[in-house]
C-alpha positions in Angstrom: 20.8 26.8 -11.3 19.4 23.5 -10.7 22.0 22.5 -8.4 21.2 25.8 -6.5 17.6 24.7 -6.3 18.5 21.3 -5.2 20.2 22.4 -2.1 17.9 25.5 -1.7 16.6 25.8 2.0 13.1 26.2 0.6 13.6 22.7 -1.6 14.6 21.0 1.8 11.8 22.1 3.6 9.4 21.4 1.1 10.7 18.1 1.0 10.3 17.3 4.8 6.6 18.8 4.5 6.0 15.9 2.1 7.4 13.4 4.2 4.9 15.0 7.4 2.2 14.6 4.6 3.1 10.7 4.0 4.2 9.5 7.3 1.0 8.4 8.5 0.4 5.9 5.7 4.2 5.0 5.5 4.3 3.8 9.1 0.9 2.5 9.2 1.9 -0.5 6.8 4.6 -1.8 8.7 2.9 -1.6 12.5 -0.1 -3.2 11.1 1.8 -6.0 9.3 4.6 -6.6 12.1 7.4 -5.4 10.1 10.1 -2.5 11.4 8.8 1.1 11.1 12.6 2.1 10.9 13.5 -0.3 8.1 10.2 1.0 6.2 11.4 4.6 6.5 14.6 3.7 5.1 13.6 1.2 2.3 11.1 4.1 1.3 13.6 6.4 1.1 15.9 3.9 -0.9 12.9 2.9 -2.9 12.6 6.6 -3.8 16.0 7.2 -5.1 15.8 4.3 -7.2 12.6 5.2 -8.8 14.2 8.7 -9.6 17.3 7.0 -11.1 15.2 5.1 -13.4 12.9 7.7 -14.3 15.6 10.4 -15.2 14.6 12.4 -12.2 11.5 13.6 -13.9 8.7 12.6 -12.1 7.5 14.5 -8.6 6.9 11.2 -6.7 7.8 9.6 -3.1 7.3 5.9 -3.0 6.0 4.2 0.2 4.0 1.0 1.4 1.2 0.1 -0.4 -2.1 -0.5 1.5 -3.0 -3.5 -1.2 -0.2 -5.5 0.3 -1.2 -5.1 3.8 -3.7 -8.0 4.0 -1.5 -10.5 1.9 1.7 -9.4 4.2 -0.4 -10.3 7.5 -1.7 -13.5 5.9 2.2 -14.8 4.8 3.7 -13.6 7.8 1.4 -15.9 10.1 1.7 -18.8 7.6 5.4 -18.6 6.7 7.1 -15.6 8.7 8.9 -12.4 7.8 11.9 -13.6 5.5 9.5 -16.1 3.1 7.1 -13.2 2.8 10.0 -10.9 1.8 11.1 -13.4 -0.7 7.7 -13.3 -1.9 7.8 -9.7 -2.3 11.1 -9.4 -4.1 9.8 -11.8 -6.8 6.5 -9.6 -6.7 8.8 -6.6 -7.7 10.0 -8.8 -10.7 6.5 -9.0 -11.9 6.5 -5.2 -12.4 9.8 -5.9 -14.9 7.4 -8.1 -16.9 4.3 -5.7 -17.2 6.9 -3.1 -17.6 8.2 -5.0 -21.0 4.5 -5.5 -22.1 3.8 -2.0 -22.0 7.2 -1.3 -23.9 6.8 -3.4 -26.7 3.1 -4.0 -26.4 1.6 -0.8 -25.3 -0.9 -0.4 -22.2 -3.9 -1.6 -24.0 -2.4 -5.1 -24.2 -2.4 -4.8 -20.0 -5.9 -3.9 -20.4 -7.0 -6.9 -22.4 -5.2 -9.5 -19.9 -6.4 -7.6 -16.7 -9.9 -5.8 -17.7 -11.8 -4.0 -14.9 -13.9 -6.9 -14.3 -11.1 -8.8 -13.3 -8.8 -6.1 -11.4 -12.1 -4.4 -9.6 -13.1 -7.4 -7.7 -9.6 -8.7 -6.7 -9.0 -5.2 -5.4 -12.2 -5.6 -3.6 -11.2 -8.8 -2.4 -8.2 -7.0 -1.0 -9.9 -5.0 1.1 -12.7 -7.0 2.3 -10.9 -10.3 2.9 -9.4 -9.4 6.5 -12.4 -7.0 7.5 -12.6 -9.3 10.6 -8.9 -8.6 11.5 -9.9 -4.9 11.4 -12.9 -5.4 13.9 -11.0 -7.4 16.0 -8.5 -5.1 16.7 -10.9 -2.2 17.1 -12.4 -4.5 19.9 -9.0 -4.7 21.3 -8.4 -8.1 20.6 -5.2 -9.8 18.7 -5.9 -9.7 14.6 -7.0 -13.5 14.7 -9.1 -12.9 17.5 -7.3 -15.6 20.0 -6.7 -13.0 22.8 -8.1 -9.9 24.5 -5.1 -7.1 24.5 -6.8 -4.1 25.5 -10.1 -4.2 27.5 -13.1 -4.0 25.4 -14.7 -1.2 27.1 -11.5 1.0 26.7 -11.0 -0.4 23.2 -13.8 0.5 21.5 -13.7 4.3 22.9 -10.5 4.5 21.6 -11.1 3.0 18.2 -14.3 4.7 17.9 -12.3 8.2 18.3 -9.7 7.1 15.8 -11.9 6.5 13.1 -14.1 9.4 14.0 -11.1 12.0 13.7 -9.7 10.2 10.5 -13.5 10.7 9.3 -13.6 14.2 10.0 -10.2 15.0 8.2 -10.8 13.0 5.4 -14.3 14.7 4.9 -14.1 18.1 6.1 -10.5 18.9 6.3 -8.9 22.0 4.2 -5.5 22.2 2.5 -2.8 20.3 4.3 -5.2 19.1 7.0 -7.0 17.1 4.5 -3.9 15.2 3.1 -2.9 13.7 6.7 -6.1 12.3 7.9 -4.3 8.6 8.9 -1.9 10.7 11.0 -4.8 12.7 12.9 -6.7 9.5 13.6 -3.5 8.1 15.2 -2.3 11.1 17.1 -6.1 11.3 18.6 -6.4 7.7 19.2 -3.1 7.6 21.0 -3.7 10.6 23.4 -6.8 9.2 24.2 -4.9 5.7 24.8 -2.5 8.1 26.9 -5.4 9.3 29.1 -6.7 6.0 29.6 -3.2 4.4 30.7 -2.8 1.5 27.9 0.3 2.6 26.5 3.4 0.8 27.7 6.5 2.9 27.4 9.1 0.5 28.5 10.5 -0.4 24.8 11.0 3.5 24.5 13.1 3.8 27.2 15.2 0.5 26.9 15.9 1.9 23.2 19.2 3.8 21.9 18.5 7.1 20.5 20.4 5.8 17.4 20.8 2.5 16.0 21.0 0.7 12.7 17.5 -0.5 11.5 16.5 -4.1 12.3 17.1 -5.5 8.8 15.7 -9.0 7.8 16.7 -10.4 4.7 14.7 -12.6 2.6 14.0 -16.4 2.1 12.7 -18.3 -0.9 9.5 -20.5 -0.3 7.9 -21.1 -3.6 4.5 -21.2 -1.6 5.0 -17.9 -0.2 6.3 -16.6 -4.1 2.8 -18.1 -5.4 0.7 -16.4 -2.6 2.4 -12.9 -3.2 3.0 -12.6 -7.0 -0.5 -11.9 -8.1 -0.8 -9.3 -5.5 1.5 -7.0 -7.4 -1.4 -6.8 -9.9 -3.6 -4.4 -8.1 -1.1 -1.9 -7.1 0.2 -1.8 -11.0 -3.0 -1.1 -12.3 -3.5 1.5 -9.5 0.2 2.7 -10.9 -1.1 3.5 -14.3 -4.3 5.9 -12.4 -1.7 7.4 -10.2 0.6 8.3 -13.1 -2.7 9.7 -15.1 -3.5 11.8 -12.0 0.4 13.1 -11.5 0.2 14.1 -15.2 -2.9 16.2 -14.8 -1.5 17.6 -11.7 1.5 18.8 -13.5 0.5 19.4 -17.0 3.4 17.2 -18.0 2.6 13.6 -19.7 4.6 11.2 -17.9 3.2 7.8 -19.1 5.2 9.4 -22.8 8.2 10.9 -21.1 9.9 9.0 -19.3 7.2 6.4 -19.9 4.8 4.2 -18.2 7.5 1.1 -18.9 10.0 3.1 -17.0 7.9 4.1 -14.0 6.5 0.7 -13.9 9.9 -0.6 -13.8 11.0 2.0 -11.2 8.0 0.6 -8.8 9.5 -2.9 -9.1 13.2 -1.9 -8.7 11.9 -0.5 -5.5 9.5 -3.0 -4.3 12.3 -5.8 -4.8 15.1 -3.5 -3.0 13.0 -3.0 -0.1 12.1 -6.5 0.2 16.2 -7.2 0.4 16.2 -5.4 3.7 12.8 -6.5 5.1 10.8 -3.5 4.3 7.4 -3.5 2.9 6.6 -3.1 -1.2 6.9 0.8 -2.4 4.4 2.1 -4.9 3.6 5.8 -5.8 1.2 7.4 -3.6 -1.7 9.2 -3.9 -1.2 11.1 -0.5 1.7 12.7 -2.2 -0.1 13.6 -5.3 -2.5 15.4 -3.2 0.5 17.2 -1.4 1.7 18.3 -4.8 -1.6 19.5 -6.0 -1.9 21.6 -3.2 1.5 22.9 -2.7 1.8 23.5 -6.4 5.9 22.4 -6.1 6.4 20.4 -9.3 10.0 20.2 -8.7 11.0 16.5 -8.3 14.3 17.3 -6.4 11.9 17.8 -3.8 11.1 14.2 -3.4 14.7 13.7 -3.4 15.2 15.5 -0.2 12.0 13.6 1.3 13.8 10.6 0.5 17.0 11.4 1.9 15.2 13.0 5.4 13.4 9.3 5.7 16.6 7.5 5.4 18.4 9.8 8.0 15.1 9.2 10.7 15.2 5.3 9.9 18.7 5.6 12.4 16.5 7.1 15.2 15.8 4.0 17.1 13.5 5.9 19.7 11.4 7.2 17.3 10.7 3.6 15.7 10.4 2.3 19.5 8.0 5.2 20.4 5.5 4.2 17.0 5.5 0.6 18.2 3.8 1.8 21.2 0.6 2.6 19.3 -2.2 0.2 21.1 -3.8 -2.5 18.9 -7.1 -0.5 18.8 -5.8 2.7 17.4 -4.7 0.8 14.2 -8.1 -1.2 14.2 -10.3 2.1 14.5 -8.6 3.4 11.0 -7.9 -0.3 9.5 -12.0 -0.3 9.2 -11.8 3.0 7.0 -8.7 1.6 5.3 -10.2 -2.0 4.1 -13.5 -0.2 3.3 -11.7 2.3 1.2 -9.7 -0.4 -0.4 -13.0 -2.2 -1.4 -14.9 0.9 -2.7 -11.6 1.5 -5.0 -12.1 -1.6 -6.5 -16.0 -1.2 -6.9 -15.5 2.2 -8.5 -13.1 0.3 -11.1 -16.1 -1.8 -12.0 -18.5 1.2 -12.0 -16.3 3.5 -14.1 -15.6 0.7 -16.9 -19.4 1.1 -17.6 -19.7 -2.8 -18.1 -23.2 -4.5 -17.7 -22.6 -6.8 -14.4 -25.3 -8.8 -15.1 -24.4 -10.1 -18.1 -23.6 -13.6 -17.8 -20.0 -13.4 -18.2 -19.1 -10.7 -16.3 -21.7 -11.8 -13.8 -19.5 -15.0 -13.3 -16.1 -13.8 -13.4 -17.0 -11.0 -10.5 -19.3 -13.5 -8.3 -16.5 -16.3 -8.3 -13.6 -13.8 -7.7 -15.5 -12.4 -4.3 -16.7 -15.3 -3.0 -13.5 -17.3 -3.5 -11.7 -14.3 -1.9 -14.2 -13.4 1.0 -14.9 -17.1 1.7 -11.2 -18.2 1.9 -11.0 -20.8 -0.6 -7.7 -22.5 -1.0 -6.9 -25.1 -3.7 -4.2 -27.8 -3.3 -2.6 -29.1 -0.1 0.3 -28.9 2.3 3.1 -29.0 -0.9 1.2 -27.0 -3.4 -1.8 -24.3 -2.1 -3.2 -21.5 -3.8 -5.5 -19.1 -1.9 -6.3 -15.5 -1.3 -5.9 -12.9 -3.6 -3.3 -15.0 -5.6 -6.1 -17.5 -6.3 -8.7 -14.7 -7.3 -6.3 -12.9 -9.5 -5.3 -16.1 -11.3 -9.1 -17.3 -11.7 -9.7 -14.1 -12.9 -7.2 -13.9 -15.8 -8.0 -17.5 -16.8 -12.1 -17.0 -16.9 -11.7 -14.0 -18.7 -9.4 -15.6 -21.4 -12.0 -18.4 -21.7 -15.3 -17.5 -21.3 -16.9 -15.6 -24.3 -17.4 -12.1 -24.5 -21.2 -11.2 -25.6 -22.1 -10.8 -29.4 -23.2 -7.2 -29.8 -26.6 -7.6 -31.3 -27.7 -4.7 -33.8 -30.8 -2.6 -32.9 
């Protein structure tokens, strides 16, 4: 019966629908970070299959590129190149293994002691806000660092504004499946406007073959890139726990117990490390897919296997990848404004939900230093050894949380 369900037309078509829901966010990450979208499709499919092997095919999840890694990947690629960035991401995947072991032997509470909301919240906010200038530059038609005007400002501001507006409309007022594809809708609207204004270059599409092996990039290992990238894994790992709780509530099954949080964390880590071997962005669990599962009420994990297989097949369609790379800078800039802001709000929400008194000297110190160090661009060290960005913030937060004394509760 199970085999029949696995190969039924309904299961395959539902799998294709899940890929459609995840597609906008899935290809956005490689396009923003300079990675190959075909490689991202391949590694998302491969990562999902590995995740299902580790979790024994029990969780209806499709893995894809994590937004939390966008800003660090952009910064790392600029400093050390794509191969070294992939080496850093591979080791970041191994961090999940360590967290998985902590959960297995010490329980989830041990993780929350080392990484309480007062540390995780501001670190996630830094991930969103540190590269806000990049989003604004791209929305105005400039290169990410503002060094060159790629699209005339007058055209760029209209295109980015339309992309942002359509994304907002779908996110806020969308019903059913439309609420799940705001990024895809924003990209399509911005792309159509760009076509109308004549700022889309089609040369790469006409020159590309229909089918080709994706342009895999293999990792190199530079310890500077590894130190920079490894602490970034903390934020998506903590988010992973929330995602698992959400999908458990949707399906009515407790995945934190069976197959267990240690297995799902291990699956994420293995998928992230495997993706970096081929030059793809990290793979993590995905809120859009959770929403799609909730909407369709289809709790069959085999659907996600077909989503993964279809993603791998599409990865070999070279013309599609070339077409995605023709999306103009302002289209992505408009969406990035909302995207980076949303990541910051997730961090803020982590702090709010924790109920911590942020004016207490201990909490105020931790949050203030993380935010100023991260957004201000503080770096410690020289050419040989340097800590900066999210890695510096995460390490600083963990140390301050361990060293600063907790407030003594006074009896009334």
